[in-house]
C-alpha positions as CSV (number, residue, x, y, z in Angstrom):
1,M,-132.8,-5.6,51.3
2,Y,-131.3,-8.4,49.2
3,F,-130.0,-8.8,45.7
4,K,-130.6,-11.1,42.9
5,R,-129.7,-14.7,43.6
6,L,-127.8,-16.7,41.0
7,P,-129.1,-20.0,39.6
8,F,-126.3,-22.5,40.1
9,K,-125.3,-22.9,36.4
10,F,-124.3,-19.2,36.5
11,S,-122.6,-19.6,39.9
12,L,-120.4,-22.3,38.4
13,F,-119.3,-19.9,35.7
14,F,-118.2,-17.4,38.3
15,L,-116.4,-20.0,40.4
16,I,-114.3,-20.8,37.3
17,F,-113.9,-17.1,36.7
18,F,-112.7,-16.5,40.2
19,L,-110.2,-19.4,40.0
20,I,-108.7,-18.1,36.8
21,N,-108.7,-14.3,37.5
22,F,-108.4,-13.9,41.3
23,N,-106.8,-15.2,44.4
24,I,-110.1,-16.5,45.7
25,Q,-109.1,-16.7,49.4
26,A,-107.6,-13.8,51.2
27,K,-104.8,-14.9,53.5
28,E,-105.4,-14.4,57.2
29,E,-103.6,-11.1,57.1
30,P,-102.8,-9.6,60.5
31,F,-104.7,-6.4,59.6
32,L,-107.9,-8.5,59.3
33,I,-107.8,-9.8,62.9
34,P,-109.3,-6.7,64.7
35,Y,-112.1,-6.4,62.2
36,K,-112.8,-10.1,62.4
37,D,-112.9,-9.8,66.3
38,K,-115.2,-6.8,66.0
39,L,-117.6,-8.7,63.8
40,K,-117.5,-11.7,66.1
41,N,-118.4,-9.6,69.1
42,Q,-121.2,-7.9,67.3
43,I,-122.6,-11.3,66.3
44,K,-122.5,-12.5,70.0
45,K,-124.4,-9.4,71.0
46,D,-127.0,-9.7,68.3
47,L,-127.5,-13.5,68.9
48,E,-127.5,-13.3,72.7
49,G,-130.1,-15.8,74.0
50,L,-130.4,-17.5,70.6
51,V,-126.9,-19.0,70.0
52,P,-124.3,-19.7,72.7
53,E,-121.1,-17.6,72.6
54,D,-118.9,-20.8,72.5
55,Y,-120.7,-21.8,69.3
56,I,-119.8,-18.5,67.7
57,E,-116.2,-18.7,69.0
58,T,-115.9,-22.1,67.4
59,I,-116.9,-20.7,64.1
60,F,-114.6,-17.8,64.2
61,S,-111.6,-19.9,65.4
62,S,-112.1,-22.4,62.5
63,P,-109.4,-22.4,59.8
64,N,-112.4,-22.9,57.4
65,L,-113.7,-19.4,57.9
66,T,-112.4,-17.6,54.9
67,Y,-112.7,-14.0,53.7
68,I,-113.4,-13.8,50.0
69,P,-113.4,-10.1,49.0
70,N,-114.3,-10.9,45.4
71,I,-117.8,-12.0,46.4
72,M,-118.5,-8.4,47.3
73,I,-116.7,-7.1,44.2
74,K,-118.7,-9.3,41.8
75,S,-122.0,-8.4,43.5
76,L,-121.3,-4.7,42.8
77,I,-120.6,-5.1,39.1
78,W,-123.1,-7.9,38.5
79,K,-125.1,-7.6,35.2
80,E,-128.3,-9.7,35.4
81,E,-129.3,-9.1,31.8
82,S,-126.3,-10.9,30.5
83,L,-127.3,-14.3,31.9
84,P,-128.2,-16.9,29.3
85,Y,-131.6,-17.9,30.7
86,Y,-132.6,-19.2,27.3
87,Q,-130.7,-22.4,28.2
88,F,-133.4,-23.5,30.5
89,L,-135.9,-23.6,27.6
90,E,-133.7,-26.1,25.6
91,P,-135.6,-29.3,24.7
92,E,-133.4,-31.6,26.7
93,R,-134.1,-29.7,29.9
94,I,-137.8,-29.4,29.2
95,E,-138.0,-33.1,28.6
96,R,-136.2,-33.8,31.9
97,A,-138.7,-31.5,33.7
98,K,-141.6,-33.4,32.2
99,N,-140.1,-36.7,33.3
100,F,-139.6,-35.3,36.7
101,M,-143.3,-34.4,36.9
102,R,-144.3,-37.9,35.8
103,E,-142.0,-39.6,38.3
104,N,-143.2,-37.4,41.2
105,K,-146.8,-37.0,40.1
106,E,-148.4,-37.9,43.4
107,L,-146.1,-35.7,45.5
108,L,-146.5,-32.7,43.2
109,E,-150.3,-33.1,43.1
110,D,-150.5,-33.3,46.9
111,I,-148.4,-30.2,47.3
112,E,-150.5,-28.3,44.7
113,F,-153.6,-29.3,46.5
114,V,-152.4,-28.0,49.9
115,F,-150.8,-24.8,48.7
116,E,-152.9,-24.1,45.6
117,V,-149.8,-23.5,43.5
118,E,-149.5,-25.3,40.2
119,K,-147.1,-28.2,40.1
120,E,-145.8,-26.9,36.8
121,I,-144.5,-23.6,38.3
122,I,-143.0,-25.5,41.3
123,T,-141.1,-27.7,38.8
124,S,-140.1,-24.7,36.7
125,I,-138.5,-23.0,39.7
126,F,-136.8,-26.2,40.7
127,L,-135.4,-26.6,37.1
128,V,-134.0,-23.0,36.9
129,E,-132.6,-22.9,40.5
130,T,-130.7,-26.2,40.6
131,D,-131.3,-28.2,37.4
132,L,-133.9,-30.3,39.3
133,G,-131.5,-30.8,42.3
134,R,-128.4,-31.8,40.3
135,N,-126.4,-28.7,41.2
136,T,-126.9,-26.9,44.5
137,G,-123.7,-24.9,44.7
138,S,-120.1,-25.2,45.9
139,F,-119.5,-22.1,47.9
140,P,-119.6,-22.5,51.7
141,V,-122.6,-20.4,52.6
142,I,-121.2,-19.1,55.8
143,N,-118.1,-17.7,54.0
144,V,-120.3,-15.9,51.5
145,F,-122.1,-13.9,54.2
146,Y,-119.0,-13.5,56.3
147,S,-117.2,-12.1,53.3
148,L,-120.0,-9.7,52.5
149,A,-120.3,-8.6,56.2
150,L,-116.6,-8.1,56.6
151,S,-116.4,-6.2,53.3
152,G,-118.5,-3.5,55.0
153,E,-115.4,-2.4,56.8
154,K,-114.0,0.2,54.4
155,E,-110.4,-0.2,55.8
156,V,-110.6,-3.9,54.9
157,F,-112.4,-3.7,51.5
158,K,-110.3,-0.9,50.0
159,N,-107.2,-3.2,50.1
160,F,-108.8,-5.5,47.5
161,I,-110.4,-3.2,44.9
162,D,-107.5,-1.4,43.2
163,S,-107.6,-3.4,40.0
164,S,-111.3,-4.5,40.2
165,G,-112.9,-1.5,38.5
166,V,-114.8,-0.8,41.7
167,S,-114.5,2.6,43.3
168,L,-116.1,3.7,46.5
169,L,-115.9,7.2,45.3
170,D,-118.7,6.4,42.9
171,E,-121.8,7.2,44.9
172,A,-124.0,4.5,43.3
173,I,-121.3,1.9,44.0
174,K,-120.9,3.1,47.5
175,N,-124.6,2.9,48.2
176,K,-124.7,-0.6,46.8
177,W,-121.7,-1.6,48.9
178,E,-123.3,-0.3,52.1
179,K,-126.6,-2.1,51.4
180,R,-124.8,-5.4,50.4
181,S,-122.7,-5.5,53.6
182,K,-125.7,-4.8,55.9
183,W,-127.7,-7.4,54.0
184,G,-124.9,-9.9,54.2
185,Y,-124.5,-9.4,58.0
186,K,-128.2,-10.0,58.6
187,E,-128.1,-13.2,56.5
188,L,-125.0,-14.3,58.4
189,L,-126.9,-13.9,61.7
190,Y,-129.8,-16.0,60.3
191,F,-127.4,-18.7,59.0
192,I,-125.5,-19.1,62.3
193,Q,-128.9,-19.3,64.1
194,I,-130.3,-22.0,61.9
195,S,-127.0,-23.9,61.8
196,Y,-127.1,-24.0,65.6
197,Q,-130.7,-24.9,65.8
198,N,-130.3,-27.8,63.3
199,N,-126.9,-29.0,64.7
200,W,-125.3,-28.5,61.3
201,D,-121.6,-28.1,60.7
202,P,-121.9,-24.6,59.3
203,F,-119.0,-25.1,56.9
204,S,-120.6,-28.2,55.4
205,I,-123.5,-26.3,53.8
206,K,-122.6,-25.3,50.2
207,G,-124.6,-22.9,48.0
208,S,-124.4,-20.3,45.3
209,I,-122.0,-17.4,45.0
210,F,-124.6,-15.2,46.7
211,G,-125.4,-17.7,49.5
212,A,-128.6,-19.4,48.4
213,F,-128.6,-23.1,49.3
214,G,-130.6,-26.4,49.0
215,Y,-132.7,-27.6,46.2
216,P,-134.9,-24.4,46.1
217,Q,-131.8,-22.1,46.7
218,F,-133.2,-20.4,49.7
219,L,-131.4,-17.6,51.6
220,P,-131.2,-18.2,55.3
221,R,-134.0,-15.7,56.0
222,S,-136.2,-17.4,53.5
223,Y,-135.4,-20.8,55.2
224,L,-136.8,-19.4,58.5
225,I,-139.9,-17.8,56.9
226,Y,-140.8,-20.2,54.1
227,G,-139.1,-23.5,54.9
228,Y,-141.8,-26.3,55.2
229,D,-141.5,-29.6,56.9
230,W,-143.6,-31.7,54.5
231,D,-142.5,-35.1,55.7
232,R,-143.1,-34.1,59.4
233,D,-139.8,-35.4,60.7
234,G,-139.4,-32.3,62.9
235,K,-137.0,-30.4,60.7
236,V,-136.9,-28.5,57.4
237,D,-134.4,-30.1,55.1
238,L,-134.0,-28.2,51.8
239,Y,-132.0,-31.2,50.4
240,N,-135.0,-33.4,50.9
241,L,-137.2,-33.4,47.8
242,S,-140.6,-33.2,49.5
243,D,-139.5,-30.5,52.0
244,A,-137.9,-28.6,49.1
245,L,-140.8,-28.6,46.7
246,A,-143.3,-27.8,49.5
247,S,-141.0,-24.9,50.6
248,I,-141.1,-23.5,47.0
249,A,-144.9,-23.7,47.1
250,N,-145.1,-22.2,50.6
251,Y,-142.9,-19.3,49.5
252,L,-145.2,-18.5,46.6
253,K,-148.4,-19.0,48.6
254,K,-147.2,-16.8,51.5
255,E,-146.3,-14.0,49.0
256,G,-149.8,-14.0,47.6
257,Y,-149.6,-16.4,44.6
258,K,-153.0,-17.5,43.3
259,K,-153.7,-19.9,40.4
260,E,-156.4,-17.5,39.0
261,S,-154.1,-14.4,39.1
262,S,-153.1,-12.6,35.9
263,L,-149.8,-13.4,34.2
264,E,-148.5,-10.0,35.4
265,E,-149.5,-10.7,39.0
266,K,-147.8,-14.1,38.9
267,K,-144.7,-12.5,37.5
268,R,-144.7,-10.0,40.3
269,I,-144.8,-12.8,42.9
270,I,-142.1,-14.8,41.2
271,M,-139.9,-11.8,41.3
272,K,-140.1,-11.9,45.0
273,Y,-138.5,-15.3,44.8
274,N,-135.7,-13.8,42.6
275,I,-135.6,-10.1,41.8
276,S,-135.0,-10.6,38.1
277,V,-137.2,-10.0,35.1
278,P,-135.5,-12.6,32.8
279,Y,-135.7,-15.1,35.6
280,A,-139.5,-14.6,36.1
281,N,-140.1,-14.6,32.4
282,T,-138.2,-17.9,32.0
283,V,-140.1,-19.5,34.9
284,L,-143.4,-18.5,33.4
285,N,-142.4,-19.7,29.9
286,I,-141.3,-23.1,31.2
287,T,-144.6,-23.3,33.2
288,K,-146.6,-22.8,30.0
289,I,-144.6,-25.3,28.1
290,L,-145.1,-27.9,30.9
291,K,-148.8,-27.2,30.6
292,N,-148.6,-27.8,26.9
293,E,-149.5,-24.1,26.3
294,T,-147.8,-21.7,23.8
295,S,-144.8,-19.9,25.3
296,I,-144.6,-16.1,25.3
297,N,-142.0,-13.7,23.9
298,F,-141.3,-11.6,27.0
299,D,-139.5,-8.3,27.2
300,N,-136.6,-9.1,29.6
301,R,-135.7,-5.5,30.3
């Protein structure tokens, strides 16, 4: 289970919103400590044999590990249909996408040949996700998933929702909250695992408000499944252009994308990348424009 990821431009909006409207970082309140220790011990158990305990201890003893309850709050009241996806169809952005394709023609054609995924749709996703790599996010990814996981403790989360409009007495909200926290915990496990395997400083990786990172804005699980080492240097680097573009293509290919598929089938596959009707419609429209075809007036509901 996962929820809709946020293209970076929209993540920036919510970062500003947080700074204006909320105390973005919860202080290390004494009441958090036992819940934090409980989470740490569960992670040690679940990653036994995959990640050394001292690596996990180092993460949990770092002053950079920060609980941000408002990430869970915003995920529960998030309205996808309100996002201004039309901005990605503006002439200036389309022109930059066309220039990008010209400048990276050989690489894109090679990737299209290997994965049988059109270079135009790869470029479209790259444009919508990170504005062609310009903006990859500013939220420490580990803090996003740590915050979602820790928010699953009712005795913790209830202290931060009084004025948020969120009520766990609402059955729909409660179900979302439970699913979000479980999903966040799983992604936290994946992220700690790949940070250890790649010898990353886990606090140095920044991403969107919902934890997607790199040029293609992959979640940790997606990195493990779809990440592709195009330049064959022995590691998947989502901040390396060739690895990032190949990983986008690999994602679509593995999910069943075919050039000859119908528009509706392609839309279905794109919505596996990001569960959002407006997102998929925008990507398909940009793709048609980059192919010099007529765009389509989609129903974004």
